[in-house]
MDTraj code that builds the backbone (N, CA, C; nanometers):
import mdtraj as md
import numpy as np

residues = "MET GLU ALA ASP GLU ILE ALA VAL ALA VAL ARG ALA GLU ARG GLN HIS LEU CYS GLY PHE LEU GLU THR LEU ASP ASP ALA GLU TRP THR ALA PRO SER LEU CYS SER ALA TRP THR VAL ARG GLU VAL VAL ALA HIS LEU THR ILE PRO THR ARG ALA SER VAL GLY PHE LEU VAL VAL ALA ALA ILE LYS ALA ARG GLY SER PHE HIS ARG MET ILE ALA ASP THR ALA ARG ASP ARG ALA ALA ARG PHE THR ALA ALA GLU LEU VAL GLN GLN LEU ARG GLU SER ALA GLU SER SER ARG ARG ILE PRO GLY SER ALA PRO MET ASP PRO LEU THR ASP LEU LEU VAL HIS GLY GLN ASP ILE ALA GLN ALA LEU GLY ARG ALA TYR ARG VAL ARG LEU ASP VAL ALA VAL PRO VAL LEU THR TYR VAL VAL GLY ASN ARG MET LEU GLY ALA PRO GLU ARG LEU LEU GLY LEU GLU LEU VAL ALA THR ASP ALA GLU TRP SER SER GLY GLU GLY PRO ARG VAL GLU GLY SER VAL GLU ASP LEU LEU LEU VAL ALA ALA GLY ARG PRO VAL GLY LEU ALA ARG LEU SER GLY PRO GLY VAL GLU GLN LEU VAL GLY ARG LEU ASP GLY ARG".split()
xyz = np.array([
    [1.0115, 1.3960, -0.3279],
    [1.0304, 1.3620, -0.4691],
    [0.9558, 1.4617, -0.5570],
    [1.0175, 1.4980, -0.6682],
    [0.9521, 1.5850, -0.7655],
    [0.8529, 1.5027, -0.8486],
    [0.7598, 1.5728, -0.9141],
    [0.6536, 1.5046, -0.9873],
    [0.7078, 1.4084, -1.0924],
    [0.8138, 1.4498, -1.1639],
    [0.8678, 1.3613, -1.2676],
    [0.9357, 1.2385, -1.2061],
    [0.9963, 1.2551, -1.0893],
    [1.0588, 1.1416, -1.0206],
    [0.9525, 1.0436, -0.9718],
    [0.8420, 1.0975, -0.9219],
    [0.7325, 1.0107, -0.8768],
    [0.6781, 0.9300, -0.9933],
    [0.6591, 0.9952, -1.1079],
    [0.6052, 0.9263, -1.2260],
    [0.6968, 0.8128, -1.2701],
    [0.8263, 0.8373, -1.2698],
    [0.9234, 0.7339, -1.3079],
    [0.9181, 0.6179, -1.2082],
    [0.9092, 0.6509, -1.0794],
    [0.9048, 0.5476, -0.9763],
    [0.7781, 0.4642, -0.9856],
    [0.6642, 0.5290, -1.0117],
    [0.5377, 0.4563, -1.0264],
    [0.5459, 0.3586, -1.1431],
    [0.6003, 0.4054, -1.2552],
    [0.6141, 0.3191, -1.3719],
    [0.7000, 0.1970, -1.3391],
    [0.8132, 0.2217, -1.2740],
    [0.9045, 0.1126, -1.2410],
    [0.8427, 0.0146, -1.1419],
    [0.7724, 0.0657, -1.0411],
    [0.7131, -0.0218, -0.9405],
    [0.6002, -0.1054, -0.9985],
    [0.5226, -0.0484, -1.0898],
    [0.4173, -0.1277, -1.1542],
    [0.4775, -0.2421, -1.2361],
    [0.5828, -0.2124, -1.3095],
    [0.6481, -0.3168, -1.3885],
    [0.7111, -0.4231, -1.2979],
    [0.7723, -0.3777, -1.1894],
    [0.8347, -0.4699, -1.0948],
    [0.7304, -0.5619, -1.0318],
    [0.6171, -0.5046, -0.9918],
    [0.5119, -0.5855, -0.9310],
    [0.4545, -0.6854, -1.0307],
    [0.4416, -0.6448, -1.1565],
    [0.3914, -0.7375, -1.2589],
    [0.4824, -0.8586, -1.2715],
    [0.6123, -0.8360, -1.2715],
    [0.7070, -0.9466, -1.2786],
    [0.6924, -1.0416, -1.1617],
    [0.6706, -0.9861, -1.0436],
    [0.6500, -1.0672, -0.9239],
    [0.5205, -1.1466, -0.9343],
    [0.4142, -1.0817, -0.9766],
    [0.2834, -1.1472, -0.9843],
    [0.2827, -1.2637, -1.0831],
    [0.3633, -1.2531, -1.1862],
    [0.3690, -1.3595, -1.2862],
    [0.4322, -1.4878, -1.2328],
    [0.4923, -1.4817, -1.1143],
    [0.5502, -1.6017, -1.0530],
    [0.4522, -1.6736, -0.9607],
    [0.3349, -1.6155, -0.9372],
    [0.2390, -1.6750, -0.8440],
    [0.1609, -1.7880, -0.9087],
    [0.1278, -1.8890, -0.8289],
    [0.0435, -1.9973, -0.8806],
    [-0.1027, -1.9686, -0.8468],
    [-0.1918, -2.0541, -0.8928],
    [-0.3349, -2.0307, -0.8760],
    [-0.3751, -2.0198, -0.7286],
    [-0.3162, -2.1046, -0.6453],
    [-0.3509, -2.1028, -0.5031],
    [-0.3092, -1.9705, -0.4384],
    [-0.1959, -1.9160, -0.4798],
    [-0.1496, -1.7891, -0.4219],
    [-0.2400, -1.6727, -0.4637],
    [-0.2925, -1.6789, -0.5828],
    [-0.3828, -1.5724, -0.6286],
    [-0.5104, -1.5678, -0.5450],
    [-0.5544, -1.6798, -0.4943],
    [-0.6776, -1.6837, -0.4155],
    [-0.6527, -1.6765, -0.2651],
    [-0.5262, -1.6674, -0.2238],
    [-0.4920, -1.6628, -0.0819],
    [-0.5271, -1.5267, -0.0213],
    [-0.5509, -1.5214, 0.1101],
    [-0.5770, -1.3937, 0.1766],
    [-0.4520, -1.3058, 0.1724],
    [-0.4706, -1.1764, 0.1581],
    [-0.3603, -1.0806, 0.1664],
    [-0.3569, -1.0231, 0.3076],
    [-0.2662, -0.9293, 0.3330],
    [-0.2649, -0.8626, 0.4624],
    [-0.3832, -0.7675, 0.4781],
    [-0.4470, -0.7315, 0.3678],
    [-0.5729, -0.6560, 0.3741],
    [-0.6815, -0.7571, 0.4067],
    [-0.7344, -0.7529, 0.5267],
    [-0.8224, -0.8596, 0.5748],
    [-0.9442, -0.8834, 0.4863],
    [-0.9872, -0.7801, 0.4149],
    [-1.1082, -0.7945, 0.3331],
    [-1.0800, -0.8487, 0.1940],
    [-0.9516, -0.8608, 0.1549],
    [-0.9178, -0.8914, 0.0167],
    [-0.8265, -1.0114, 0.0026],
    [-0.8476, -1.0849, -0.1052],
    [-0.7515, -1.1855, -0.1475],
    [-0.6406, -1.1160, -0.2265],
    [-0.5362, -1.1904, -0.2598],
    [-0.4288, -1.1359, -0.3428],
    [-0.4853, -1.0830, -0.4736],
    [-0.5737, -1.1604, -0.5350],
    [-0.6326, -1.1187, -0.6629],
    [-0.7079, -0.9862, -0.6502],
    [-0.7795, -0.9681, -0.5401],
    [-0.8563, -0.8456, -0.5199],
    [-0.7653, -0.7259, -0.4950],
    [-0.6518, -0.7477, -0.4295],
    [-0.5545, -0.6393, -0.4125],
    [-0.5028, -0.5944, -0.5488],
    [-0.4686, -0.6906, -0.6340],
    [-0.4188, -0.6566, -0.7674],
    [-0.5271, -0.5840, -0.8468],
    [-0.6510, -0.6305, -0.8366],
    [-0.7608, -0.5633, -0.9050],
    [-0.7714, -0.4179, -0.8604],
    [-0.7559, -0.3947, -0.7309],
    [-0.7585, -0.2576, -0.6769],
    [-0.6494, -0.1712, -0.7402],
    [-0.5330, -0.2279, -0.7616],
    [-0.4207, -0.1520, -0.8165],
    [-0.4384, -0.1184, -0.9641],
    [-0.5318, -0.1850, -1.0311],
    [-0.5559, -0.1533, -1.1724],
    [-0.6558, -0.0391, -1.1899],
    [-0.7195, 0.0036, -1.0831],
    [-0.8269, 0.1020, -1.0928],
    [-0.7807, 0.2463, -1.1131],
    [-0.6743, 0.2951, -1.0464],
    [-0.6426, 0.4384, -1.0521],
    [-0.6326, 0.4994, -1.1909],
    [-0.5780, 0.4281, -1.2881],
    [-0.5644, 0.4866, -1.4223],
    [-0.6904, 0.4697, -1.5054],
    [-0.7902, 0.4032, -1.4503],
    [-0.9133, 0.3766, -1.5254],
    [-1.0361, 0.4448, -1.4653],
    [-1.0221, 0.5013, -1.3462],
    [-1.1363, 0.5598, -1.2770],
    [-1.1615, 0.7031, -1.3221],
    [-1.2843, 0.7293, -1.3606],
    [-1.3276, 0.8649, -1.3951],
    [-1.4142, 0.9181, -1.2818],
    [-1.4484, 1.0452, -1.2886],
    [-1.5384, 1.1027, -1.1884],
    [-1.6724, 1.0284, -1.1910],
    [-1.7218, 0.9987, -1.3131],
    [-1.8477, 0.9259, -1.3253],
    [-1.8414, 0.7889, -1.2613],
    [-1.7307, 0.7182, -1.2822],
    [-1.7101, 0.5860, -1.2215],
    [-1.7183, 0.5957, -1.0697],
    [-1.6532, 0.6981, -1.0135],
    [-1.6510, 0.7137, -0.8681],
    [-1.7886, 0.7497, -0.8132],
    [-1.8625, 0.8327, -0.8870],
    [-1.9968, 0.8709, -0.8416],
    [-2.0876, 0.7480, -0.8356],
    [-2.0850, 0.6682, -0.9427],
    [-2.1675, 0.5469, -0.9464],
    [-2.1259, 0.4506, -0.8358],
    [-1.9948, 0.4332, -0.8179],
    [-1.9446, 0.3420, -0.7143],
    [-1.9838, 0.3903, -0.5750],
    [-1.9796, 0.5219, -0.5516],
    [-2.0170, 0.5780, -0.4217],
    [-2.1649, 0.5572, -0.3927],
    [-2.2473, 0.5720, -0.4959],
    [-2.3918, 0.5496, -0.4790],
    [-2.4191, 0.4033, -0.4436],
    [-2.3519, 0.3122, -0.5157],
    [-2.3697, 0.1688, -0.4879],
    [-2.3242, 0.1350, -0.3458],
    [-2.2211, 0.2061, -0.2989],
    [-2.1681, 0.1806, -0.1643],
    [-2.2415, 0.2608, -0.0575],
    [-2.3487, 0.3284, -0.0968],
    [-2.4308, 0.4085, -0.0059],
    [-2.3482, 0.5123, 0.0701],
    [-2.2527, 0.5709, -0.0033],
    [-2.1747, 0.6805, 0.0517],
    [-2.0559, 0.6409, 0.1368],
    [-2.0346, 0.5126, 0.1569],
    [-1.9223, 0.4664, 0.2392],
    [-1.7963, 0.4565, 0.1537],
    [-1.6944, 0.5369, 0.1868],
    [-1.5694, 0.5361, 0.1103],
    [-1.5029, 0.3989, 0.1165],
    [-1.4950, 0.3415, 0.2364],
    [-1.4256, 0.2130, 0.2518],
    [-1.5009, 0.1013, 0.1795],
    [-1.6341, 0.1056, 0.1848],
    [-1.7121, 0.0046, 0.1132],
    [-1.6938, 0.0193, -0.0371],
    [-1.6865, 0.1441, -0.0836],
    [-1.6663, 0.1689, -0.2268],
    [-1.5344, 0.1103, -0.2743],
    [-1.4269, 0.1352, -0.1989],
    [-1.2946, 0.0837, -0.2355],
    [-1.2968, -0.0692, -0.2388],
    [-1.3560, -0.1288, -0.1363],
    [-1.3600, -0.2756, -0.1291],
    [-1.4431, -0.3347, -0.2420],
    [-1.5597, -0.2748, -0.2676],
    [-1.6512, -0.3303, -0.3684],
    [-1.5954, -0.3184, -0.5104],
    [-1.5319, -0.2055, -0.5417],
    [-1.4783, -0.1896, -0.6774],
    [-1.3667, -0.2903, -0.7043],
    [-1.2866, -0.3193, -0.6030],
    [-1.1800, -0.4184, -0.6205],
    [-1.2378, -0.5580, -0.6402],
    [-1.3372, -0.5931, -0.5607],
    [-1.3980, -0.7267, -0.5736],
    [-1.4661, -0.7421, -0.7092],
    [-1.5296, -0.6353, -0.7553],
    [-1.5977, -0.6408, -0.8844],
    [-1.4996, -0.6679, -0.9977],
    [-1.3868, -0.5975, -0.9989],
    [-1.2880, -0.6188, -1.1041],
    [-1.2248, -0.7572, -1.0921],
    [-1.2003, -0.8015, -0.9718],
    [-1.1403, -0.9339, -0.9519],
    [-1.2318, -1.0438, -1.0048],
    [-1.3623, -1.0215, -0.9952],
    [-1.4579, -1.1212, -1.0434],
    [-1.4727, -1.1186, -1.1956],
    [-1.4443, -1.0038, -1.2557],
    [-1.4675, -0.9887, -1.3999],
    [-1.3465, -1.0236, -1.4858],
    [-1.2272, -1.0260, -1.4243],
    [-1.1062, -1.0484, -1.5032],
    [-1.0227, -1.1621, -1.4456],
    [-0.9529, -1.2330, -1.5336],
    [-0.8635, -1.3391, -1.4889],
    [-0.7368, -1.2779, -1.4294],
    [-0.6590, -1.3605, -1.3619],
    [-0.5330, -1.3131, -1.3049],
    [-0.4416, -1.2579, -1.4133],
    [-0.4339, -1.3285, -1.5256],
    [-0.3482, -1.2840, -1.6358],
    [-0.3952, -1.1502, -1.6914],
    [-0.5260, -1.1333, -1.7005],
    [-0.5798, -1.0063, -1.7509],
    [-0.5489, -0.8915, -1.6556],
    [-0.5568, -0.9171, -1.5251],
    [-0.5269, -0.8132, -1.4274],
    [-0.3794, -0.7728, -1.4326],
    [-0.2916, -0.8709, -1.4506],
    [-0.1491, -0.8387, -1.4645],
    [-0.1259, -0.7541, -1.5889],
    [-0.1905, -0.7899, -1.6970],
    [-0.1766, -0.7129, -1.8203],
    [-0.2298, -0.5708, -1.8023],
    [-0.3395, -0.5558, -1.7338],
    [-0.3943, -0.4229, -1.7072],
    [-0.2988, -0.3399, -1.6217],
    [-0.2378, -0.4032, -1.5225],
    [-0.1420, -0.3319, -1.4375],
    [-0.0193, -0.2917, -1.5187],
    [0.0238, -0.3793, -1.6089],
    [0.1375, -0.3473, -1.6939],
    [0.1039, -0.2291, -1.7867],
    [-0.0167, -0.2282, -1.8391],
    [-0.0600, -0.1157, -1.9222],
    [-0.0648, 0.0136, -1.8407],
    [-0.1019, 0.0020, -1.7141],
    [-0.1090, 0.1191, -1.6267],
    [0.0265, 0.1862, -1.6079],
    [0.1327, 0.1086, -1.6244],
    [0.2674, 0.1634, -1.6052],
    [0.2970, 0.2761, -1.7023],
    [0.2286, 0.2779, -1.8146],
    [0.2529, 0.3813, -1.9151],
    [0.1552, 0.4984, -1.9032],
    [0.0722, 0.4981, -1.7996],
    [-0.0274, 0.6032, -1.7815],
    [0.0057, 0.6905, -1.6610],
    [-0.0189, 0.8193, -1.6723],
    [0.0021, 0.9127, -1.5612],
    [-0.1287, 0.9472, -1.4908],
    [-0.2390, 0.8857, -1.5355],
    [-0.3682, 0.9136, -1.4726],
    [-0.3714, 0.8576, -1.3309],
    [-0.4507, 0.9215, -1.2473],
    [-0.4722, 0.8696, -1.1125],
    [-0.6149, 0.9043, -1.0693],
    [-0.6562, 0.8513, -0.9570],
    [-0.7906, 0.8745, -0.9054],
    [-0.8144, 1.0252, -0.8919],
    [-0.9241, 1.0777, -0.9450],
    [-0.9531, 1.2204, -0.9297],
    [-0.9495, 1.2634, -0.7828],
    [-0.8756, 1.3715, -0.7563],
    [-0.8638, 1.4218, -0.6202],
    [-0.7506, 1.3624, -0.5393],
    [-0.6831, 1.2605, -0.5928],
    [-0.5723, 1.1987, -0.5195],
    [-0.4431, 1.2762, -0.5414],
    [-0.3460, 1.2553, -0.4550],
    [-0.2170, 1.3229, -0.4627],
    [-0.1193, 1.2406, -0.5473],
    [-0.0167, 1.3047, -0.6039],
    [0.0801, 1.2322, -0.6871],
    [0.1456, 1.1131, -0.6173],
    [0.1648, 1.1233, -0.4835],
    [0.2308, 1.0147, -0.4111],
    [0.1386, 0.8967, -0.3826],
    [0.0078, 0.9143, -0.3984],
    [-0.0850, 0.8075, -0.3616],
    [-0.0661, 0.6784, -0.4417],
    [-0.0515, 0.6836, -0.5756],
    [-0.0299, 0.5574, -0.6489],
    [0.0985, 0.4857, -0.6066],
    [0.2032, 0.5625, -0.5787],
    [0.3296, 0.5012, -0.5379],
    [0.3163, 0.4378, -0.4001],
    [0.2465, 0.5055, -0.3110],
    [0.2212, 0.4504, -0.1777],
    [0.1422, 0.3213, -0.1870],
    [0.0373, 0.3221, -0.2685],
    [-0.0430, 0.2014, -0.2886],
    [0.0417, 0.0838, -0.3361],
    [0.1294, 0.1111, -0.4304],
    [0.2110, 0.0038, -0.4870],
    [0.3053, -0.0567, -0.3829],
    [0.3709, 0.0284, -0.3055],
    [0.4659, -0.0228, -0.2074],
    [0.3964, -0.0967, -0.0940],
    [0.2890, -0.0392, -0.0422],
    [0.2206, -0.1021, 0.0703],
    [0.1476, -0.2281, 0.0255],
    [0.0746, -0.2199, -0.0848],
    [-0.0001, -0.3375, -0.1303],
    [0.0915, -0.4461, -0.1858],
    [0.2063, -0.4068, -0.2391],
    [0.3036, -0.5072, -0.2804],
    [0.3449, -0.5937, -0.1627],
    [0.3643, -0.5296, -0.0463],
    [0.3982, -0.6041, 0.0743],
    [0.2768, -0.6783, 0.1311],
    [0.1576, -0.6205, 0.1136],
    [0.0358, -0.6915, 0.1555],
    [0.0267, -0.8273, 0.0877],
    [0.0691, -0.8319, -0.0369],
    [0.0666, -0.9566, -0.1135],
    [0.1827, -1.0470, -0.0730],
    [0.3034, -0.9931, -0.0834],
    [0.4229, -1.0762, -0.0643],
    [0.4339, -1.1324, 0.0765],
    [0.4141, -1.0491, 0.1769],
    [0.4318, -1.0966, 0.3141],
    [0.3229, -1.1953, 0.3542],
    [0.2030, -1.1763, 0.3003],
    [0.0966, -1.2735, 0.3295],
    [0.1299, -1.4105, 0.2709],
    [0.2050, -1.4109, 0.1610],
    [0.2428, -1.5364, 0.0954],
    [0.3766, -1.5908, 0.1449],
    [0.4409, -1.5178, 0.2347],
    [0.5719, -1.5604, 0.2843],
    [0.6817, -1.5467, 0.1818],
    [0.6656, -1.4524, 0.0901],
    [0.7638, -1.4300, -0.0157],
    [0.8383, -1.2984, 0.0073],
    [0.9617, -1.2941, -0.0411],
    [1.0394, -1.1703, -0.0359],
    [1.0004, -1.0823, -0.1537],
    [0.9924, -0.9530, -0.1275],
    [0.9596, -0.8577, -0.2335],
    [1.0458, -0.7340, -0.2129],
    [1.1306, -0.7050, -0.3096],
    [1.2288, -0.5965, -0.2973],
    [1.1626, -0.4603, -0.2788],
    [1.2183, -0.3836, -0.1864],
    [1.1771, -0.2445, -0.1663],
    [1.2979, -0.1549, -0.1881],
    [1.2895, -0.0648, -0.2843],
    [1.3993, 0.0278, -0.3108],
    [1.3968, 0.1397, -0.2073],
    [1.5084, 0.1590, -0.1376],
    [1.5135, 0.2603, -0.0326],
    [1.4917, 0.4011, -0.0871],
    [1.5436, 0.4282, -0.2073],
    [1.5297, 0.5637, -0.2612],
    [1.3844, 0.5971, -0.2922],
    [1.3009, 0.4951, -0.3031],
    [1.1577, 0.5152, -0.3239],
    [1.0826, 0.5015, -0.1910],
    [1.1210, 0.4035, -0.1108],
    [1.0483, 0.3755, 0.0128],
    [1.0620, 0.4867, 0.1161],
    [1.1773, 0.5523, 0.1222],
    [1.1964, 0.6590, 0.2220],
    [1.1003, 0.7753, 0.1993],
    [1.0907, 0.8312, 0.0781],
    [0.9920, 0.9387, 0.0589],
    [0.8482, 0.8920, 0.0770],
    [0.8187, 0.7664, 0.0438],
    [0.6841, 0.7148, 0.0670],
    [0.6565, 0.7077, 0.2170],
    [0.7522, 0.6620, 0.2945],
    [0.7362, 0.6569, 0.4396],
    [0.7128, 0.7966, 0.4964],
    [0.7891, 0.8943, 0.4484],
    [0.7705, 1.0329, 0.4930],
    [0.6291, 1.0803, 0.4622],
    [0.5796, 1.0436, 0.3454],
    [0.4438, 1.0825, 0.3059],
    [0.3396, 1.0142, 0.3943],
    [0.3580, 0.8864, 0.4215],
    [0.2592, 0.8097, 0.4969],
    [0.2479, 0.8582, 0.6411],
    [0.3614, 0.8868, 0.7065],
    [0.3549, 0.9240, 0.8484],
    [0.2771, 1.0541, 0.8711],
    [0.2642, 1.1346, 0.7681],
    [0.1879, 1.2581, 0.7814],
    [0.0508, 1.2532, 0.7193],
    [0.0084, 1.1355, 0.6740],
    [-0.1162, 1.1217, 0.5993],
    [-0.2321, 1.0857, 0.6920],
    [-0.3213, 1.1824, 0.7137],
    [-0.4351, 1.1599, 0.8037],
    [-0.5361, 1.0615, 0.7454],
    [-0.5474, 1.0584, 0.6133],
    [-0.6400, 0.9637, 0.5511],
    [-0.6024, 0.8192, 0.5830],
    [-0.4724, 0.7942, 0.5980],
    [-0.4241, 0.6604, 0.6309],
    [-0.4183, 0.6359, 0.7818],
    [-0.4474, 0.7387, 0.8607],
    [-0.4509, 0.7239, 1.0059],
    [-0.3163, 0.7237, 1.0738],
    [-0.2080, 0.7507, 1.0000],
    [-0.0741, 0.7390, 1.0573],
    [-0.0441, 0.8417, 1.1668],
    [-0.0794, 0.9704, 1.1520],
    [-0.0456, 1.0664, 1.2577],
    [-0.1015, 1.0256, 1.3938],
    [-0.2232, 0.9770, 1.3984],
    [-0.2813, 0.9324, 1.5249],
    [-0.2138, 0.8045, 1.5739],
    [-0.1853, 0.7151, 1.4806],
    [-0.1238, 0.5868, 1.5142],
    [0.0166, 0.6050, 1.5723],
    [0.0881, 0.7074, 1.5240],
    [0.2285, 0.7263, 1.5609],
    [0.2498, 0.8402, 1.6590],
    [0.1422, 0.8989, 1.7089],
    [0.1515, 1.0153, 1.7969],
    [0.2392, 0.9876, 1.9194],
    [0.3341, 1.0800, 1.9461],
    [0.4184, 1.0687, 2.0642],
    [0.5285, 0.9658, 2.0544],
    [0.5595, 0.9217, 1.9327],
    [0.6657, 0.8236, 1.9123],
    [0.7688, 0.8775, 1.8136],
    [0.8928, 0.8355, 1.8308],
    [0.9984, 0.8684, 1.7350],
    [1.0310, 0.7429, 1.6547],
    [1.0146, 0.7512, 1.5253],
    [1.0501, 0.6412, 1.4364],
    [1.1893, 0.6655, 1.3804],
    [1.2745, 0.5639, 1.3869],
    [1.4125, 0.5758, 1.3390],
    [1.4446, 0.4562, 1.2496],
    [1.4844, 0.4835, 1.1274],
    [1.5208, 0.3766, 1.0348],
    [1.6611, 0.3257, 1.0644],
    [1.6789, 0.1949, 1.0543],
    [1.8097, 0.1354, 1.0786],
    [1.8871, 0.1113, 0.9494],
    [1.8220, 0.1296, 0.8347],
    [1.8884, 0.1053, 0.7067],
    [1.8911, 0.2300, 0.6181],
    [1.8583, 0.3448, 0.6763],
    [1.8637, 0.4715, 0.6022],
    [1.8718, 0.5848, 0.7037],
    [1.9191, 0.6997, 0.6599],
    [1.9241, 0.8162, 0.7487],
    [1.7880, 0.8847, 0.7464],
    [1.6987, 0.8333, 0.8295],
    [1.5615, 0.8834, 0.8330],
    [1.5054, 0.8683, 0.9738],
    [1.4362, 0.9710, 1.0191],
    [1.3645, 0.9641, 1.1465],
    [1.2472, 1.0604, 1.1407],
    [1.1524, 1.0382, 1.2305],
    [1.0344, 1.1242, 1.2336],
    [0.9716, 1.1189, 1.3722],
    [0.9236, 1.2325, 1.4201],
    [0.8514, 1.2379, 1.5461],
    [0.9404, 1.2524, 1.6682],
    [0.8768, 1.2642, 1.7823],
    [0.9451, 1.2753, 1.9108],
    [0.8759, 1.1875, 2.0127],
    [0.9563, 1.1301, 2.1030],
    [0.9011, 1.0450, 2.2075],
    [0.9770, 0.9153, 2.2169],
    [0.9211, 0.8148, 2.2825],
    [0.9868, 0.6843, 2.2898],
    [1.0214, 0.6326, 2.1506],
    [1.1405, 0.5772, 2.1396],
    [1.1929, 0.5405, 2.0078],
    [1.1409, 0.4059, 1.9593],
    [1.1153, 0.3996, 1.8283],
    [1.0823, 0.2756, 1.7585],
    [1.1792, 0.2635, 1.6422],
    [1.2607, 0.1567, 1.6420],
    [1.3627, 0.1395, 1.5394],
    [1.3327, 0.0177, 1.4526],
    [1.3653, 0.0309, 1.3241],
    [1.3482, -0.0812, 1.2341],
    [1.3813, -0.0415, 1.0921],
    [1.3701, -0.1358, 1.0021],
    [1.3965, -0.1069, 0.8612],
    [1.2887, -0.0136, 0.8066],
    [1.3202, 0.0551, 0.6982],
    [1.2224, 0.1420, 0.6327],
    [1.0993, 0.0604, 0.5933],
    [1.1215, -0.0589, 0.5431],
    [1.0103, -0.1456, 0.5023],
    [0.9153, -0.1732, 0.6177],
    [0.9700, -0.2104, 0.7347],
    [0.8847, -0.2434, 0.8481],
    [0.8207, -0.1188, 0.9094],
    [0.8923, -0.0077, 0.9109],
    [0.8331, 0.1163, 0.9593],
    [0.7177, 0.1595, 0.8693],
    [0.7337, 0.1396, 0.7387],
    [0.6271, 0.1728, 0.6454],
    [0.5048, 0.0848, 0.6700],
    [0.5267, -0.0421, 0.6947],
    [0.4151, -0.1324, 0.7201],
    [0.3352, -0.0904, 0.8430],
    [0.4048, -0.0617, 0.9535],
    [0.3309, -0.0252, 1.0751],
    [0.2694, 0.1140, 1.0631],
    [0.3363, 0.2042, 0.9932],
    [0.2792, 0.3370, 0.9719],
    [0.1492, 0.3272, 0.8929],
    [0.1433, 0.2302, 0.8015],
    [0.0240, 0.2083, 0.7208],
    [-0.0773, 0.1173, 0.7897],
    [-0.0476, 0.0789, 0.9152],
    [-0.1439, 0.0012, 0.9929],
    [-0.1336, -0.1477, 0.9798],
    [-0.0181, -0.1982, 0.9331],
    [0.0000, -0.3430, 0.9178],
    [0.0813, -0.3977, 1.0355],
    [0.0198, -0.4740, 1.1260],
    [0.0899, -0.5261, 1.2431],
    [0.2047, -0.6207, 1.2101],
    [0.2084, -0.6758, 1.0889],
    [0.3104, -0.7744, 1.0544],
    [0.4512, -0.7201, 1.0727],
    [0.4692, -0.5891, 1.0603],
    [0.6026, -0.5317, 1.0755],
    [0.6491, -0.5188, 1.2190],
    [0.5589, -0.5342, 1.3159],
    [0.5921, -0.5100, 1.4560],
    [0.7005, -0.6029, 1.5102],
    [0.6979, -0.7285, 1.4703],
    [0.7890, -0.8283, 1.5272],
    [0.9346, -0.7957, 1.5006],
    [0.9623, -0.7174, 1.3983],
    [1.1007, -0.6872, 1.3626],
    [1.1442, -0.5486, 1.4099],
    [1.0600, -0.4809, 1.4873],
    [1.0943, -0.3495, 1.5405],
    [1.1501, -0.3621, 1.6817],
    [1.2232, -0.2617, 1.7244],
    [1.2778, -0.2599, 1.8603],
    [1.2677, -0.1193, 1.9166],
    [1.2872, -0.1093, 2.0478],
    [1.2862, 0.0210, 2.1124],
    [1.1737, 0.0338, 2.2131],
    [1.1850, 0.1314, 2.3034],
    [1.0875, 0.1473, 2.4118],
    [0.9478, 0.1876, 2.3648],
    [0.9351, 0.2353, 2.2418],
    [0.8042, 0.2769, 2.1938],
    [0.7239, 0.1662, 2.1274],
    [0.7850, 0.0492, 2.1097],
    [0.7171, -0.0593, 2.0375],
    [0.5907, -0.1045, 2.1100],
    [0.5968, -0.1122, 2.2429],
    [0.4809, -0.1598, 2.3176],
    [0.3589, -0.0707, 2.2946],
    [0.3801, 0.0609, 2.2916],
    [0.2684, 0.1518, 2.2634],
    [0.2128, 0.1277, 2.1236],
    [0.3029, 0.1072, 2.0302],
    [0.2617, 0.0865, 1.8916],
    [0.1842, -0.0439, 1.8767],
    [0.2261, -0.1472, 1.9488],
    [0.1555, -0.2750, 1.9460],
    [0.0117, -0.2550, 1.9924],
    [-0.0068, -0.1814, 2.1021],
    [-0.1398, -0.1557, 2.1533],
    [-0.2270, -0.0822, 2.0540],
    [-0.1706, 0.0116, 1.9833],
    [-0.2479, 0.0901, 1.8873],
    [-0.2872, 0.0079, 1.7648],
    [-0.1970, -0.0752, 1.7172],
    [-0.2290, -0.1559, 1.5997],
    [-0.3205, -0.2736, 1.6363],
    [-0.3197, -0.3126, 1.7638],
    [-0.4115, -0.4168, 1.8076],
    [-0.5485, -0.3611, 1.8423],
    [-0.5591, -0.2278, 1.8407],
    [-0.6872, -0.1635, 1.8692],
    [-0.7174, -0.1489, 2.0163],
    [-0.6165, -0.1646, 2.1020],
    [-0.6399, -0.1513, 2.2455],
    [-0.6318, -0.0041, 2.2879],
])
top = md.Topology()
chain = top.add_chain()
for i, resn in enumerate(residues, 1):
    res = top.add_residue(resn, chain, resSeq=i)
    for name in ("N", "CA", "C"):
        top.add_atom(name, md.element.get_by_symbol(name[0]), res)
traj = md.Trajectory(xyz[None], top)
């Protein structure tokens, strides 16, 4: 995707997610997400940060987290979730749709990846359907499978991923077949997508996502 296409997609996905979030009740906002460390509310809080984070914000957050990147990400989301109501977080996310800012040092595809993966972290944990546009999800999947920060190259090493709902494949080795949505979930380290995959490579993938 070109930079202008990514920007349009990010705007649309933020607005789409806001519409979905407005249908949740209080119990769903406090429910666990697929991100084991976060509730639904904390995931949404995390998604409001990219357009608001400055270099100074990140430096202070890193110091508080004692240099741990993962602790910093988790703590900043929990802090925002504690300071703002669900309605305020939705409004902040909606405002973010009109901004092109992103976390300093991040790539243009990172906000879009966050939206698609975390959107499913919320919806699937709640047992709700959440639409994934193939024209957006396919390039995000391509980006994720090559992203070392997300751990996908190691997770998918020696396997061929083949989409059943789009003309897309990646890698070589025992085949793993499934929808773009489910391939994206497992590429991003979410075991929930495994049950809907097929092929001789699934068993290896199960072992890797289970940490064996």
